[in-house]
Backbone as CSV, one residue per row, in Angstrom:
resi,resn,N_x,N_y,N_z,CA_x,CA_y,CA_z,C_x,C_y,C_z
1,MET,70.909,-31.125,-8.637,69.856,-31.858,-8.632,69.486,-32.482,-7.454
2,ARG,70.623,-32.894,-6.482,70.243,-33.225,-4.850,69.552,-31.957,-4.133
3,PHE,70.311,-30.973,-4.212,69.430,-30.054,-3.734,68.281,-30.161,-4.030
4,ILE,67.506,-29.865,-5.589,66.166,-29.798,-5.410,65.369,-30.530,-5.036
5,LYS,65.640,-32.215,-5.185,64.817,-32.822,-4.366,64.914,-33.062,-2.965
6,THR,65.867,-32.372,-2.122,65.810,-32.321,-0.859,65.033,-31.037,-0.822
7,SER,64.895,-30.148,-1.339,64.012,-29.241,-1.102,62.349,-29.135,-1.211
8,ILE,62.065,-29.748,-2.306,60.676,-30.270,-2.686,60.219,-31.401,-1.736
9,LEU,60.996,-32.419,-1.112,60.614,-33.093,-0.075,60.260,-32.271,1.117
10,SER,61.328,-31.503,1.535,61.208,-30.889,2.551,59.839,-29.730,2.486
11,VAL,59.479,-29.336,1.657,58.210,-28.070,1.476,57.389,-29.103,1.257
12,LEU,56.935,-30.372,0.652,55.802,-31.735,0.877,55.613,-31.787,2.181
13,LEU,56.353,-32.271,2.870,56.630,-32.876,4.249,56.193,-31.481,5.283
14,LEU,56.688,-30.265,5.261,55.828,-29.045,5.939,54.624,-28.867,5.414
15,PHE,53.973,-29.150,4.401,52.789,-28.635,3.927,52.092,-29.927,4.495
16,PHE,52.476,-30.736,4.588,51.059,-32.238,4.866,51.606,-32.121,6.598
17,MET,52.353,-31.723,7.423,52.315,-31.378,8.577,51.475,-30.228,9.255
18,ALA,51.267,-29.078,8.400,50.738,-27.956,8.549,49.393,-28.598,8.052
19,SER,48.948,-29.332,7.133,47.559,-29.441,7.145,46.636,-30.450,8.578
20,PHE,47.620,-30.891,9.147,47.306,-31.598,10.241,47.285,-30.784,11.305
21,SER,47.654,-29.867,11.509,47.830,-29.303,12.822,46.666,-28.179,12.997
22,ASN,45.829,-28.125,12.210,44.796,-27.302,12.088,43.496,-28.438,12.540
23,CYS,43.625,-28.977,12.558,42.548,-30.135,12.945,42.344,-30.625,14.465
24,SER,43.524,-30.395,15.007,43.627,-30.475,16.149,42.831,-28.966,16.944
25,SER,43.120,-27.726,16.678,42.840,-26.759,17.134,41.431,-26.624,17.045
26,THR,40.675,-26.887,15.681,39.580,-27.205,15.691,38.662,-27.664,16.295
27,LYS,39.074,-28.952,16.935,38.283,-30.028,17.628,38.486,-29.350,19.172
28,GLU,39.629,-28.945,19.498,39.492,-28.242,20.965,38.594,-26.995,20.963
29,THR,38.340,-26.326,19.629,37.477,-25.571,19.890,36.214,-25.737,20.005
30,ASN,35.465,-26.898,19.075,34.474,-27.453,19.254,34.037,-28.129,20.683
31,ASN,35.060,-28.563,21.461,34.975,-29.067,22.589,34.008,-28.156,23.547
32,GLN,35.122,-26.811,23.727,34.807,-25.891,24.325,33.599,-25.080,24.232
33,ALA,32.916,-25.132,23.209,31.620,-24.628,22.986,30.749,-25.389,23.254
34,LYS,30.613,-26.571,23.729,29.786,-27.716,23.860,29.946,-28.197,25.825
35,LYS,31.241,-27.502,26.291,30.910,-27.486,27.614,30.097,-26.855,28.333
36,VAL,29.636,-27.599,29.512,28.686,-26.950,30.305,29.287,-26.540,31.666
37,THR,28.795,-25.765,32.092,29.458,-25.112,33.678,28.091,-25.005,34.341
38,MET,28.380,-24.631,35.435,27.464,-24.660,36.967,26.765,-23.291,36.667
39,GLN,27.566,-22.117,35.909,26.948,-20.970,35.518,25.563,-21.273,34.600
40,ASP,25.322,-22.392,33.752,24.508,-22.631,33.029,23.437,-22.858,33.557
41,LEU,23.158,-22.890,34.818,22.233,-23.698,35.398,20.801,-22.802,35.683
42,GLN,19.555,-23.129,35.318,18.408,-22.435,35.628,18.153,-22.255,37.103
43,GLU,17.625,-20.926,37.268,17.353,-21.009,38.586,15.572,-20.887,39.204
44,ASN,15.028,-20.667,37.797,13.514,-20.251,37.978,13.020,-21.306,36.950
45,PRO,12.933,-22.477,36.751,12.516,-23.114,35.411,11.017,-23.197,35.363
46,SER,10.245,-23.464,34.570,9.031,-23.565,33.828,8.105,-24.654,34.305
47,PHE,8.754,-25.351,34.814,7.876,-26.423,35.358,8.030,-26.677,37.367
48,THR,7.421,-27.548,37.716,7.348,-27.561,39.104,7.824,-29.159,39.638
49,LEU,8.740,-29.275,40.503,8.879,-30.907,40.669,8.491,-31.231,42.022
50,GLY,8.240,-32.308,42.283,7.734,-33.162,43.279,8.868,-33.711,43.783
51,GLN,8.667,-34.649,44.467,9.593,-35.419,45.310,10.686,-36.368,44.686
52,SER,11.543,-35.996,44.963,12.833,-36.803,43.928,13.721,-37.462,44.868
53,PHE,14.003,-38.763,44.697,14.557,-39.605,45.424,15.446,-40.717,44.615
54,TYR,16.498,-41.125,45.325,17.288,-42.505,44.908,17.295,-43.392,45.421
55,LYS,17.589,-44.698,44.855,17.744,-45.705,46.045,18.830,-46.650,44.900
56,HIS,19.576,-47.673,45.894,20.668,-48.176,45.364,19.763,-49.381,45.141
57,TRP,20.306,-50.570,44.282,19.942,-52.103,44.320,20.844,-53.083,43.856
58,VAL,20.741,-54.400,44.251,21.826,-55.045,43.967,20.842,-56.378,43.540
59,ALA,21.359,-57.055,42.882,21.082,-58.271,42.501,21.539,-59.318,43.595
60,GLY,20.414,-60.563,43.230,20.903,-61.315,44.201,21.789,-62.718,43.925
61,VAL,22.337,-62.436,42.612,23.249,-63.394,42.080,24.192,-62.796,41.894
62,LYS,25.492,-63.680,42.072,26.735,-63.178,42.188,27.186,-62.940,40.327
63,GLY,27.276,-61.395,40.402,27.654,-61.094,38.903,26.709,-60.616,38.625
64,GLY,25.569,-60.423,38.907,24.053,-59.891,38.844,24.320,-58.519,38.524
65,GLY,24.772,-57.824,38.717,24.908,-56.290,38.936,24.065,-55.718,39.917
66,SER,24.515,-54.472,39.627,23.585,-53.274,40.671,23.714,-51.946,40.204
67,GLY,23.147,-51.135,41.045,22.874,-50.124,40.280,22.244,-48.955,41.335
68,ILE,21.781,-47.415,40.497,21.376,-46.783,41.634,19.803,-46.491,40.574
69,HIS,18.587,-46.415,41.004,17.420,-45.845,40.198,17.282,-44.656,40.951
70,LEU,17.140,-43.519,40.229,16.885,-42.018,40.651,15.165,-41.424,39.898
71,GLN,14.420,-41.379,40.881,13.329,-40.784,40.294,12.860,-39.436,40.549
72,ILE,12.566,-38.679,39.496,12.012,-37.425,39.498,10.628,-37.135,39.326
73,GLU,9.831,-36.642,40.176,8.302,-36.279,40.126,8.181,-35.185,39.407
74,VAL,7.408,-34.633,38.372,6.997,-33.434,37.959,5.686,-33.320,37.630
75,THR,5.361,-32.111,38.744,3.931,-31.904,39.186,3.451,-31.578,38.129
76,SER,4.002,-30.438,37.624,3.372,-29.130,36.546,4.375,-28.903,35.300
77,ASN,4.153,-29.127,34.282,4.670,-29.074,32.893,4.010,-28.388,31.893
78,ASP,3.714,-27.042,32.040,2.735,-26.600,31.228,3.054,-25.672,29.762
79,ASN,4.715,-25.866,29.938,5.285,-25.021,28.819,5.943,-26.229,27.517
80,ASN,5.709,-27.355,27.781,5.852,-28.176,27.099,7.284,-28.756,26.977
81,VAL,7.587,-28.630,27.735,9.247,-29.138,28.457,9.410,-30.525,28.087
82,VAL,10.447,-30.932,27.608,10.923,-32.412,26.900,12.330,-32.426,27.861
83,PHE,12.125,-33.783,29.207,12.984,-33.927,29.719,14.184,-34.695,29.058
84,ASP,15.642,-34.762,29.024,16.407,-35.332,28.260,17.093,-36.289,28.938
85,SER,17.972,-36.013,30.033,19.173,-36.662,30.695,19.179,-36.094,32.080
86,VAL,19.874,-36.643,32.724,20.383,-36.392,34.303,21.821,-36.584,34.505
87,TYR,22.549,-36.104,35.272,23.762,-36.013,35.583,23.524,-36.304,37.194
88,PHE,24.316,-37.238,37.895,24.407,-37.856,39.075,25.628,-38.652,39.476
89,ARG,26.164,-38.301,40.385,27.189,-38.782,40.845,28.450,-39.096,39.952
90,ASN,28.699,-38.009,39.329,29.857,-38.295,37.736,29.319,-39.424,36.864
91,MET,27.869,-39.603,36.636,27.419,-40.386,35.450,26.266,-39.666,34.943
92,LYS,25.982,-39.816,33.937,25.290,-39.380,32.914,23.910,-40.374,32.656
93,SER,22.698,-40.191,32.675,21.729,-41.357,32.222,20.549,-40.474,31.569
94,ALA,19.486,-41.263,30.792,18.837,-40.898,29.635,17.600,-40.906,30.632
95,LEU,16.609,-39.988,30.892,15.484,-39.689,31.513,14.384,-40.413,31.006
96,GLU,13.923,-41.416,31.472,12.348,-42.111,30.606,11.156,-41.944,31.501
97,PRO,10.273,-41.795,30.809,9.072,-41.112,31.432,8.250,-42.072,32.030
98,ILE,8.022,-42.011,33.345,6.870,-43.210,34.253,5.702,-42.596,34.317
99,LYS,4.882,-43.041,34.938,3.356,-42.413,35.689,3.739,-41.326,36.364
100,GLU,4.473,-41.575,37.449,4.903,-40.476,38.410,5.871,-39.136,37.910
101,GLY,6.170,-39.329,36.745,7.367,-38.563,36.264,8.412,-39.058,35.535
102,TYR,9.571,-39.076,35.886,10.600,-39.600,34.995,11.548,-40.373,35.767
103,VAL,12.489,-41.574,35.522,13.342,-42.135,36.221,14.492,-42.452,35.288
104,ALA,15.853,-42.906,36.109,17.047,-42.551,35.330,17.831,-44.104,36.086
105,ASN,18.345,-44.806,35.424,18.830,-45.978,35.710,20.578,-45.900,35.225
106,PHE,21.124,-46.094,36.455,22.826,-45.853,36.582,22.902,-47.672,37.094
107,ASN,24.249,-47.875,36.137,24.937,-49.136,36.720,25.933,-48.771,37.431
108,THR,26.367,-49.655,38.425,27.753,-49.369,39.589,28.262,-50.625,39.423
109,ASN,29.510,-50.491,39.806,30.532,-51.485,39.493,30.692,-52.576,40.400
110,ALA,29.694,-52.706,41.837,29.333,-53.644,42.337,28.703,-54.855,41.945
111,ASN,28.817,-55.720,42.413,28.311,-57.234,41.936,28.248,-57.235,40.411
112,THR,29.104,-56.931,39.568,29.248,-57.290,38.220,30.589,-58.131,37.462
113,ARG,30.362,-58.810,36.839,31.307,-59.685,36.310,32.126,-59.102,35.349
114,GLU,33.444,-59.479,35.526,34.416,-58.663,34.857,34.429,-59.675,33.615
115,ASP,33.862,-59.219,32.161,34.387,-59.809,31.118,35.413,-58.823,30.131
116,ILE,36.586,-59.224,30.773,37.716,-58.804,30.496,38.232,-59.825,29.239
117,ILE,38.589,-59.791,28.349,39.127,-60.274,27.008,40.378,-60.456,27.303
118,MET,41.394,-61.164,27.683,42.807,-61.168,27.464,43.457,-62.492,26.486
119,SER,43.942,-61.550,25.466,44.472,-62.549,24.388,45.909,-61.892,23.940
120,THR,46.772,-62.955,23.408,47.779,-62.528,22.365,47.217,-61.963,21.204
121,ASP,46.063,-62.585,20.569,45.350,-62.039,19.471,45.116,-60.617,19.583
122,LYS,45.259,-59.411,19.177,44.727,-58.264,19.531,43.497,-57.905,18.985
123,HIS,42.935,-58.613,17.988,41.749,-58.572,17.327,40.732,-59.191,18.476
124,ALA,41.237,-60.044,19.358,40.252,-60.701,20.293,39.698,-59.859,21.706
125,GLU,40.760,-58.718,21.679,40.449,-57.706,22.704,39.462,-56.398,22.167
126,TYR,39.210,-56.499,21.215,38.342,-55.342,20.678,37.194,-55.067,21.538
127,ALA,36.448,-56.235,21.875,35.503,-56.089,22.620,35.514,-55.355,24.056
128,ASN,36.891,-55.331,24.740,36.844,-54.956,26.122,35.923,-53.162,25.991
129,GLN,35.682,-53.068,27.051,35.295,-51.651,27.156,36.574,-50.584,27.417
130,LEU,36.499,-49.637,27.011,37.365,-48.451,27.340,37.046,-47.789,28.588
131,PRO,37.796,-47.379,29.652,37.694,-46.534,30.803,37.319,-45.133,30.228
132,SER,35.965,-44.379,30.677,35.568,-43.202,30.530,36.697,-42.226,30.735
133,THR,36.860,-41.023,30.054,37.808,-40.538,30.166,37.308,-38.998,29.808
134,ALA,35.977,-38.786,30.024,35.288,-37.851,29.584,34.934,-36.840,31.038
135,ASP,35.402,-35.697,30.848,34.919,-34.612,32.172,33.740,-34.425,32.267
136,PHE,33.253,-34.819,33.647,32.169,-34.487,34.200,31.592,-32.799,34.313
137,PRO,30.683,-32.419,33.733,30.780,-30.831,33.753,30.079,-30.318,34.981
138,PHE,29.829,-31.241,36.001,29.298,-30.498,37.218,30.111,-30.845,38.516
139,GLN,29.787,-30.020,39.316,30.490,-30.553,40.728,29.517,-30.353,41.659
140,LEU,28.876,-32.020,41.801,27.696,-31.769,42.712,27.754,-32.855,44.016
141,LYS,27.216,-32.728,44.836,27.053,-33.241,46.289,26.631,-34.845,45.788
142,ASP,26.979,-36.030,46.565,26.038,-37.008,46.745,24.601,-37.023,46.579
143,ASN,23.842,-36.067,47.118,22.623,-36.177,47.379,21.689,-34.911,46.268
144,GLU,23.103,-34.571,45.242,22.255,-33.506,44.002,22.439,-34.185,42.629
145,CYS,21.655,-33.621,41.535,21.724,-34.450,40.486,21.444,-32.949,39.641
146,VAL,21.891,-32.919,38.273,21.382,-31.911,37.473,20.618,-32.358,36.424
147,ILE,19.176,-31.732,35.678,18.493,-32.403,35.121,18.968,-31.767,33.703
148,SER,18.829,-32.388,32.751,19.140,-31.630,31.273,17.641,-31.749,30.680
149,TYR,17.085,-30.572,29.710,15.688,-30.361,29.388,15.980,-29.571,28.188
150,VAL,15.042,-29.812,27.066,14.857,-28.769,25.946,13.600,-27.819,26.058
151,GLU,13.637,-26.439,26.113,12.462,-25.692,26.096,12.650,-24.534,25.036
152,ASP,11.721,-24.435,24.209,12.141,-23.147,23.208,13.222,-23.801,22.255
153,ASN,13.265,-24.882,21.952,14.266,-25.428,21.174,15.776,-25.149,21.398
154,SER,15.816,-25.050,23.027,17.003,-24.596,23.673,17.331,-25.543,24.814
155,THR,18.593,-26.138,24.847,18.821,-27.178,25.943,19.323,-26.156,27.509
156,LYS,18.580,-26.619,28.524,18.672,-25.738,29.874,19.093,-27.124,30.901
157,TYR,19.348,-26.658,31.745,19.520,-27.668,33.165,19.225,-26.919,34.380
158,PHE,18.960,-27.668,34.967,18.572,-27.352,36.380,18.558,-28.330,37.325
159,LYS,19.616,-27.742,38.783,19.894,-28.314,39.481,18.689,-28.824,40.425
160,ILE,19.025,-30.183,40.903,18.094,-30.823,42.262,18.891,-30.919,43.224
161,GLU,18.345,-30.312,44.207,19.186,-30.690,45.728,18.336,-31.380,47.004
162,ASN,18.923,-31.875,47.963,18.703,-32.554,48.606,17.820,-33.927,48.263
163,LEU,18.398,-34.487,47.384,17.527,-36.122,47.154,17.312,-36.653,48.139
164,VAL,16.397,-37.314,48.054,16.315,-38.318,49.464,16.869,-39.605,49.095
165,LYS,17.431,-40.195,49.900,18.053,-41.751,49.669,17.117,-42.618,50.523
166,LYS,16.730,-43.346,49.835,15.454,-44.304,50.506,16.153,-45.757,50.419
167,SER,15.457,-46.709,50.892,16.054,-48.118,51.488,16.680,-49.055,50.164
168,ARG,17.743,-49.525,50.243,18.096,-50.487,49.090,16.975,-51.643,48.770
169,ASP,16.959,-51.697,47.405,16.242,-52.780,47.080,17.300,-53.981,46.815
170,GLU,16.739,-55.244,47.312,17.969,-56.346,46.865,16.737,-57.537,46.206
171,TYR,17.344,-57.700,45.101,16.540,-58.876,44.135,17.451,-60.144,44.446
172,PRO,16.264,-61.091,45.082,16.867,-62.150,45.243,16.966,-63.081,43.987
173,SER,17.694,-64.111,44.077,17.821,-65.095,42.986,16.877,-65.882,42.476
174,ALA,15.892,-66.198,43.602,14.922,-67.038,43.769,13.806,-66.652,44.459
175,PRO,12.457,-66.919,44.092,11.335,-66.287,45.095,11.252,-66.704,46.634
176,PRO,10.802,-66.240,47.416,11.115,-67.118,48.962,10.086,-67.911,49.002
177,LYS,10.727,-68.976,49.843,10.029,-70.192,49.999,8.859,-69.848,51.782
178,HIS,8.031,-70.463,51.140,6.664,-70.291,52.096,6.862,-71.222,53.410
């Protein structure tokens, strides 16, 4: 009788473990299918870009934040291309339309306030941000970015080289006195 119970328990445990082993391989396959590489970049896009530049900004108040504004000028777009996002310096941001083209905003760690909650109560620490462990899909120089766009229901990528660096914007905490 003891042998039968042990056998049934072993078979159930083996079945239970086997049912979870397939989940991991499916997840890895899905991640591999979504991975973008430098070979996916378009060489001749159906749109024309003008001047593209980036500039750093910093708040005049301690802990007010800092970041990078990246602006991309689009001079012609006849094929109804929808611009989606941009990859720049190991960060990704949405492209927002403006009069001259598109702009993306990236927050940097300089001049930021540390809002880390340290507590003996584990539930109080849920609001802490986890560090990003996502792999960045492109190897880019500091003056390069890749834009993601949708054309003919297909997501495509285009690399912009030699971005112009403009002077930093500093936002004071109070208006200047005359």
